N, C-alpha and C positions, 0 to 999 in steps of 0.2 A: 945888652944893657936894658933893664926894664924901663918902661915909660915912667918918668918922674914929673911929667908936665903938671900934674895936679898940685905940685908944690908952688906953682905960680898963681894959684887961686888967691884972691885978695885978702881972705881972712887969715892967711899964713903970713908970718913976719920973717925977716931975715934970719932971726935966731932959730926959727923952725927949719928953714932950709939948710942952715949950717949944721943943725943937729942931725938931720937926715943924712947929710953927706958924711959926717964923722961916724955915725952909727953904721952906715953901710960899709965903710972901710973896716970898722971893728968886726962886723959880722963876717966879712970875707976872710978875715984872719983867724977868727975863733970858732966859726961854725961851718958845717954842722957838727954835732957831737955824737958819740956812740950811745945809742938808746938801749943797749942790751940790759943794763941795770939802771932802770929809770930813777930809782931813789938816789943812787949815787950821782947820776947825771944831773938831776935837779939840784941837789945840794951844791954840786960843782958850779952849775950855771948861776945859781943865786950868789955864790961867793964871788965869781968872776964879774958878774953884772954889778954887784955892789962895790967891788974893788975898783972898778974903772968908772964908777960914778953914774951908771945908767939907771940905777934904782932910785936916784934922788927925786925924780918927778912923782914917784908912787905914793909919797906920804908928805905930810907937813914938815917944813924945815923950821925947827923951833927958833933958830937964830934969825930967820927972815920969814916970819909967818905970812902966808897969803893963800888965796884959793888954789886948789889943784888945777893945773893947766890941762884941760881936756885935749887941746890941740897937740900938745907935746905927748900926752899919753897915746893918742891915736897914731901919730907918726911913728912913735917907738914900736907900738904893736904891729903896725903894718910892715915895718922894716924887719923886725924879728921874725914875724910869721912867714915872710917871704923866704927867709934863710933857714929857719929851723923852728918847727912847731913847738918843741919842748922849751926852747928859749923864750918864745912868746908866753907860754904857760907860766914859766917861772916868774917872768916880769909881771904878768897880769895878776897873779895870785898875791904877790907882795902888796899890790895896791888894793885889791878887793879885800884881802884879809885885814888890812889896817885902816880901811876907809872910815869905819865907825870911830876909830880912835882919833884919826886926823880931824874929822868933822865935829865930833861931840865929846872927845875925851878930856879928862882933867889934865893939868900939867904933869901930875904924877903918872897918870896912865900913858901920856904921850912920851914918856922916857923910853918906851919900847921903840919908838919910831927911829931914833938914831941907829939902833941895831938893825932894824929891817932895811933901812935905806942904805946901810953899809954892807948888807948881805951877811950879817953876823947872826941873824935870827930869821926863821922862816915863819910866815903867818898863814892862817887859814880862816875861812868864812863858813861857819857851821849853821846853816839855816834849814835845809831840807830834812825831812823825816821819812821813815819807811812807810807809814800809813797815809800821811797827809801830803807827801811830796813837797812841792814848793808853794802849796796853799797855806800861806803863813797864818792866816786867820784861824785855821783849824789845827795848828800844831798842838802836840800833846805833851811834850817835854815840860817839866815843871821846875821852878826855882822857888823854894820855900824859905822865907825869912826865919832865921833862928838866932836871935840875939844880934851879935855883930857879924853874922855870917849869912850866906845863902847856901842851901843844899840843893844841888841839881840832880834830877833823876829823869832818865829817859834815853832816847837814842837819836842820833843824827845819821844821815846816810848820803851817799854821793858827795862826800866832802873832799874836795881837791886839796892836795897836800896832807891828807889824812895819813898819819903814820910817820911823817917826817917833820911836821910843823913843830915849832917851839911854843907857839901860842895860838889859841883858837878864840875868835870872837863868836860867842854862842848866844843864840836867841832861845828864850824859854818863857813859859807862861807863868806870870806872877799873880794874875787874877784880880787886878785892879778893876777890870770891867770885862764884859764878854768879848769874845772873838779877838779882833786885831788890837783892840784897845787895852788888852790885858797881858801884853807881851813886853819883856824887857831884854836888854842886851848886856852881856858880861864878857870880861876878859878872863879866859881860863888857861893858865900855863899848862903845857903838855905833860908835865910831871906831877900834876895834881893827883892825889890819891883817889882811886875809884874811877879815873878816866882810863878807858881801855879801847883797844882796836878790836871790834867784834869781828870784822871781816875786811880783807883787802879785796877790792873790786877790780876785775880785769875788763878792759874796754879795747875797742879796735885801735884807737890812737893811745898807746900806753902812756900813762902818767900816774903819779901817786894819787890814789883814790880809795876811800875807805868808809866803812860804817863804824861810827863811834858809839860806845856805851858809857853812860854816866850813872854810876852806881853810888848814889848818895855822895856826890862830889861836893866837898865843903870848900867854899871860897869866901874871902872877906867881903863885907858889904861894899868896901871901896873898889871892888872889881866891877860894880855896876856902872855901865856907861849911860850918861844922861840921868833921867829920872825914871822911877818905876812906871811902867806902862808906855814908855817912849820907844820900845823896841821896833814896832812896825814902822814908825816914822823914820827911825834910824836906818833900818834895813832898806827902805825904799829910797832914802836919800843917797845911800852908798850906791845902790844899783843905778840910780839916775846919773851919777857921775861916770860910771864905768860902762853903761849900756852902749854908748856910741863907739867905744873902743872895740867892742865885739865885732861891729861892722868893719872897722878899720883892719882888724886882724883877718877877717874873711876876705877882704880885698887883697891882702898880702898873700894869702894862700892861693887865691884865684890867679894873681899875677904869676906866681911861681908855676902853677899848673899850666897856664898858657905858654910860658917860656919853655917849659919842658916838652909840651906837645909840639910846638913849632920846631924846636930843635930835633925832636925825634922824627918828625915828618920830613925834615930836610936831610937828615943823615941816613935814615934807614932806607935801603934799596929793596924794591920788590919788582919782579918781572923786568929787570934790567934798567930800572929808573928809580929816582927818589920817590918815596911815598907822596911827597908834596905835589908831584906831577900827575898822580892818579886822579881821575875824574871824581871818584867816590870821596876822596879826601878833600879835593877842592870844593866839592859840593855846594 
């Protein structure tokens, strides 16, 4: 049984401790999953997490609006990561992908959130680019106003959930000012004409990852999140909310690695004794 004493820290409440206990039991029953087909596995995980209510903390509840609870997000990521990395990924991206909508979206835009919280729609956060990477101030993708529309042109890369997402929150240069002050954020449905998957990217820890191409993608001006030029502030605000959850997930992975290592050392026998009794292992 992993060490859960950190749940006694004073900034956690009883509801957080109860959440951790319930989620741990759910994970023991439903995880790990088969990672052979990561696209299908992620879709299934999002559906199951949404069906059983675990995605509710990832986005604003329109019936009971309030700030996102970072403590709940951290506990959930730590627990999921300890059981199955892909489950943590599926949960985290639902939050990161809709964070801009939760924090800055209009009521009409926030209608997406009921679907993502229920696991009925998959979200993605499209910020990084092939040439500028995550140097947001130097992004090259453009969004040009054309009457009641914007036309998006350019590429995004290393986009988690790329290829399986139903909606992308996309950041592009609208040119109100130089560098970071001339960027805006948009909601782009995955079926938008001109939006394509330029390349699926393979990584050591398999998960849906892609390079996206935007070939004169026309979206309504109502897809703009916040005001023109607010994109950098929106992106940083979303990352501020979810940054600490990355550390929580890392702790979950580390706890699992420690548990696996201790178990292996206790069970594996070498030279007539368990590995744990060897001086090199005890070291």
